[in-house]
C-alpha positions, 0 to 999 in steps of 0.5 A: 824097078821105081821111084813110089809116087810121094805126092801128097796133092794133084800136080796142075799143068798151066797154060804158061811155060814159065822160066825159072832161073836159079835167083842166086845168080839169075841163070836160067834151071829150066821151065815149069812144067807142073805146080803145087802148093807143095812143089813145081815139075821143071825140065831143064837142059841141066841136072840137078842132083837131088839134096841141092837146095835152090832159091827158084826165081819162077816167072809169071806170065804177062798178065799177072797182077802186079809183080813180074816173078816170085821167089821161093826156096826149093829142094830137089827131090827127084832127077830122070832123064825126059824122054827127050834124052836131050833134058832133064824132069826135076821135082822140087819140094817148096820148103818154108812156103810164105803166105804171099808164095801160096797165094801167088799159087794158087792164083795160078792154080786158078787162073792158068791151069790148063 
C-alpha cells in the first residue's frame, strides 16, 4: 500500500544538483532533487528518520546573485529507498519559512527550473 501524496504545490526540478548540508555539523546530507515553497526532496546516501528536524544549508549555484547558500529549518516527512538501493529519497517540509528564504526559493524556481 502506498502513502497518499500530501503535497499541495507542484514540485520543481532544477538544472543544478544542489548540495545540502546539516548546518549544525556541516556534514553533507545529499543533493536536491526537487523543491517547492513548502519543502524539498533530497537524494541521500544516509537515511533520515521521519520526524527529525534539521537546519538545512542549501548551497546555491555560482551564478546566484550575492549569496552562496541559505539555511532553512525542515522536518523529514518521508524516507524511502531509491531505485538505486544505495540511496534514499527523503522528503522535507520547511518549518517557519522566512520571507528571505521564500524569495530565494521563488528565485531558484523561476531562474533555474528544468
